[in-house]
C-alpha positions as CSV (number, residue, x, y, z in Angstrom):
1,X,1.6,32.3,15.7
2,X,2.9,31.1,12.0
3,X,1.2,32.2,9.0
4,X,-0.8,29.5,7.5
5,X,1.1,29.9,4.0
6,X,4.5,29.6,5.5
7,X,3.5,26.7,7.7
8,X,2.4,24.8,4.4
9,X,5.7,25.9,2.7
10,X,7.8,24.8,5.3
11,X,5.9,21.2,5.2
12,X,6.4,21.0,1.6
13,X,10.0,21.9,2.0
14,X,10.3,19.1,4.7
15,X,8.7,16.5,2.1
16,X,10.7,17.4,-0.8
17,X,14.1,17.0,1.4
18,X,13.1,13.8,2.7
19,X,12.3,12.3,-1.1
20,X,15.9,14.2,-2.3
21,X,17.7,12.0,0.8
22,X,15.9,8.9,0.3
23,X,15.7,8.8,-3.7
24,X,12.9,7.3,-5.8
25,X,10.5,4.9,-4.5
26,X,12.0,1.8,-6.1
27,X,15.7,3.1,-4.2
28,X,13.4,3.3,-0.8
29,X,12.2,0.1,-1.1
30,X,13.8,-2.1,1.6
31,X,15.9,-5.2,0.5
32,X,15.8,-8.5,2.2
33,X,19.6,-8.3,3.3
34,X,18.5,-5.2,5.5
35,X,15.2,-5.9,6.9
36,X,15.5,-9.8,7.8
37,X,11.9,-11.3,9.0
38,X,10.9,-10.7,12.7
39,X,7.9,-10.0,15.2
40,X,7.3,-7.9,17.8
41,X,4.8,-7.4,20.4
42,X,3.6,-4.3,22.2
43,X,5.5,-2.1,20.2
44,X,4.5,1.3,20.2
45,X,7.5,2.5,17.8
46,X,5.7,1.0,14.5
47,X,2.8,3.5,14.8
48,X,5.1,6.2,15.5
49,X,6.8,5.4,12.5
50,X,3.7,5.2,10.4
51,X,2.8,8.5,11.7
52,X,6.1,9.7,10.8
53,X,5.3,8.8,7.2
54,X,2.3,11.1,6.9
55,X,4.2,13.7,5.3
56,X,5.7,11.5,2.6
57,X,2.2,9.9,1.9
58,X,0.7,13.1,1.3
59,X,3.1,14.2,-0.7
60,X,2.7,10.9,-3.4
61,X,-0.9,11.5,-3.0
62,X,-0.6,14.9,-4.6
63,X,1.5,14.1,-7.2
64,X,-0.1,10.8,-8.9
65,X,1.4,9.2,-11.9
66,X,4.8,11.5,-11.4
67,X,7.1,7.8,-11.9
68,X,4.9,5.6,-14.0
69,X,2.6,6.5,-17.1
70,X,-0.8,5.4,-16.8
71,X,0.0,3.1,-20.1
72,X,2.7,1.4,-19.1
73,X,0.8,0.7,-15.5
74,X,-1.9,-1.0,-18.1
75,X,0.1,-2.8,-19.8
76,X,2.8,-4.2,-16.7
77,X,5.4,-2.4,-19.1
78,X,6.7,-0.5,-16.2
79,X,10.3,-0.6,-14.9
80,X,9.6,-1.3,-11.4
81,X,6.9,-3.4,-9.3
82,X,7.5,-1.2,-6.4
83,X,6.9,2.1,-8.2
84,X,3.6,0.3,-10.1
85,X,2.5,-0.5,-6.7
86,X,2.7,3.1,-5.1
87,X,1.1,4.5,-8.2
88,X,-1.8,1.9,-8.3
89,X,-2.2,2.9,-4.8
90,X,-2.6,6.5,-5.0
91,X,-4.7,5.9,-8.5
92,X,-7.1,3.5,-6.7
93,X,-7.5,6.3,-3.8
94,X,-8.9,9.1,-6.0
95,X,-11.0,6.5,-7.6
96,X,-12.3,5.5,-4.0
97,X,-13.3,9.3,-3.3
98,X,-14.9,9.9,-6.8
99,X,-17.1,6.5,-6.5
100,X,-17.9,7.9,-2.7
101,X,-18.9,11.3,-4.3
102,X,-20.8,9.7,-6.9
103,X,-22.7,7.4,-4.3
104,X,-23.1,10.5,-2.4
105,X,-24.9,12.6,-5.4
106,X,-26.9,9.6,-6.5
107,X,-28.5,9.3,-3.1
108,X,-29.4,13.0,-3.2
109,X,-31.2,12.6,-6.5
110,X,-32.7,9.6,-5.2
111,X,-34.4,11.5,-2.0
112,X,-32.1,9.7,0.7
113,X,-31.4,11.6,3.6
114,X,-28.8,14.3,3.3
115,X,-27.1,13.8,6.7
116,X,-26.5,10.2,6.3
117,X,-25.3,10.4,3.1
118,X,-22.8,13.2,3.8
119,X,-21.6,11.0,7.1
120,X,-21.5,8.3,4.7
121,X,-19.4,10.3,2.2
122,X,-16.8,11.4,5.0
123,X,-16.8,7.8,6.3
124,X,-15.6,6.5,2.9
125,X,-12.9,9.3,2.3
126,X,-11.6,8.6,5.5
127,X,-11.5,5.0,5.7
128,X,-10.3,4.6,2.2
129,X,-7.3,7.2,2.7
130,X,-6.2,5.4,6.1
131,X,-6.5,2.3,4.7
132,X,-4.2,3.3,1.6
133,X,-1.7,4.8,4.4
134,X,-1.5,1.4,6.1
135,X,-0.9,-0.8,3.0
136,X,1.4,1.7,1.1
137,X,3.5,1.9,4.5
138,X,3.0,-2.0,5.2
139,X,4.4,-3.0,1.3
140,X,6.8,0.0,0.6
141,X,8.1,0.8,3.7
142,X,8.2,-2.2,6.0
143,X,8.6,-4.9,3.4
144,X,5.7,-6.8,4.0
145,X,4.0,-6.0,7.5
146,X,1.1,-7.3,8.9
147,X,0.0,-5.8,12.3
148,X,-2.8,-6.5,14.8
149,X,-3.1,-3.8,16.9
150,X,0.3,-3.1,18.6
151,X,1.8,-6.4,17.5
152,X,3.2,-7.0,14.0
153,X,5.3,-9.3,12.1
154,X,7.5,-8.5,9.1
155,X,8.3,-11.0,6.6
156,X,7.9,-12.1,2.8
157,X,4.5,-13.4,3.5
158,X,3.4,-10.6,4.7
159,X,3.7,-9.4,0.7
160,X,1.3,-12.3,-0.1
161,X,-0.8,-11.3,2.8
162,X,-1.7,-7.7,1.6
163,X,-2.2,-9.1,-1.8
164,X,-4.7,-11.3,-0.7
165,X,-6.6,-8.5,0.9
166,X,-6.6,-6.2,-1.9
167,X,-8.0,-9.0,-4.0
168,X,-10.5,-9.7,-1.3
169,X,-11.4,-6.0,-0.8
170,X,-11.8,-5.6,-4.5
171,X,-14.6,-8.4,-4.5
172,X,-16.4,-6.9,-1.5
173,X,-16.9,-3.8,-2.8
174,X,-18.0,-5.2,-6.1
175,X,-20.4,-7.5,-4.4
176,X,-22.0,-4.6,-1.8
177,X,-22.3,-2.2,-4.8
178,X,-24.2,-4.5,-6.5
179,X,-26.3,-5.8,-3.5
180,X,-27.4,-1.9,-2.5
181,X,-28.3,-1.4,-6.7
182,X,-32.1,-1.2,-5.2
183,X,-31.8,1.3,-3.1
184,X,-30.8,4.1,-6.1
185,X,-33.6,2.7,-8.5
186,X,-32.5,2.9,-12.0
187,X,-29.4,5.1,-11.1
188,X,-28.4,2.3,-9.2
189,X,-25.8,0.8,-11.4
190,X,-23.8,3.9,-11.8
191,X,-21.8,3.1,-8.8
192,X,-21.4,-0.6,-9.9
193,X,-19.7,0.8,-13.2
194,X,-17.4,3.0,-10.5
195,X,-16.9,0.3,-8.5
196,X,-15.7,-2.1,-11.2
197,X,-13.1,0.6,-12.0
198,X,-12.0,0.6,-8.2
199,X,-11.9,-3.1,-7.9
200,X,-9.6,-3.0,-11.1
201,X,-7.0,-0.6,-9.6
202,X,-6.9,-2.7,-6.2
203,X,-6.3,-5.9,-8.2
204,X,-3.8,-4.5,-10.1
205,X,-2.2,-3.9,-6.2
206,X,-2.7,-7.2,-5.7
207,X,-1.1,-7.9,-8.5
208,X,1.9,-5.8,-7.8
209,X,2.5,-7.2,-4.5
210,X,2.7,-10.7,-5.7
211,X,5.4,-9.6,-8.2
212,X,7.4,-7.5,-5.3
213,X,7.1,-11.2,-3.3
214,X,8.4,-12.9,-6.3
215,X,11.4,-10.2,-6.3
216,X,12.3,-10.5,-2.8
217,X,12.0,-14.2,-2.4
218,X,14.6,-14.2,-5.3
219,X,17.2,-11.5,-3.3
220,X,16.6,-13.9,0.0
221,X,17.6,-16.8,-2.3
222,X,20.7,-15.1,-3.9
223,X,21.7,-13.6,-0.3
224,X,21.4,-17.0,1.5
225,X,23.9,-18.5,-1.7
226,X,26.0,-16.0,-1.1
227,X,26.3,-16.8,2.9
228,X,26.6,-20.3,2.1
229,X,30.2,-20.6,1.4
230,X,31.2,-18.3,4.3
231,X,29.2,-20.5,6.5
232,X,31.0,-23.6,5.5
233,X,34.2,-22.1,5.7
234,X,33.8,-21.1,9.4
235,X,32.7,-24.3,10.5
236,X,35.7,-26.1,11.9
237,X,37.1,-29.2,10.2
238,X,36.7,-32.5,11.9
239,X,39.7,-34.8,11.2
240,X,39.1,-38.3,12.0
241,X,41.8,-39.0,14.7
242,X,40.1,-36.4,16.9
243,X,36.8,-37.9,17.2
244,X,36.1,-39.2,20.3
């Protein structure tokens, strides 16, 4: 069998080669002209396409803030909203991990069941990673993709869907953390503070989705303007005498 270190090196080198071939996140983002709106049902290929990005997503997770520094992110002074979304996605992932760990530690301090706390920690970490990977794929690789089981629809409104999902999820997490304050006693407000930070990161993701939607809408409009003269020239001229 292959040595684990060699396998890890091979996986890392494959990720690096893919990144070099595809370029930075802004260059890898799909344009309106290359991926027109479409809807498909019972498309198992999209699941395979999502799974094939696992290595690339893990590579981005291991290198947070590799394209944008934290201050430009907070002040929205970054050059690309696509890169900003990727950076915020990774940041909220780590913040979610830390928040889940803090809740578990405080639960132990409050004499809660260690088994249920451990299961809750694994559930929160796994669900946060899974949802982040799905949203990362839908926004950055499919240019706005809404999936329901094996049916999916890719269009600009998908970006607004993910923006609304981010805002909604931030509010749900914050409301839930406030509702369980009493379970941890005097320490209950500590997770609330962490969830506020988490909600801010997720709201920034929603803002990035909205700005990407605006940029892509402009691209669609410009593309339509370029196509309109060619479409008009291709139309046959109707002469009055030819009309029946």
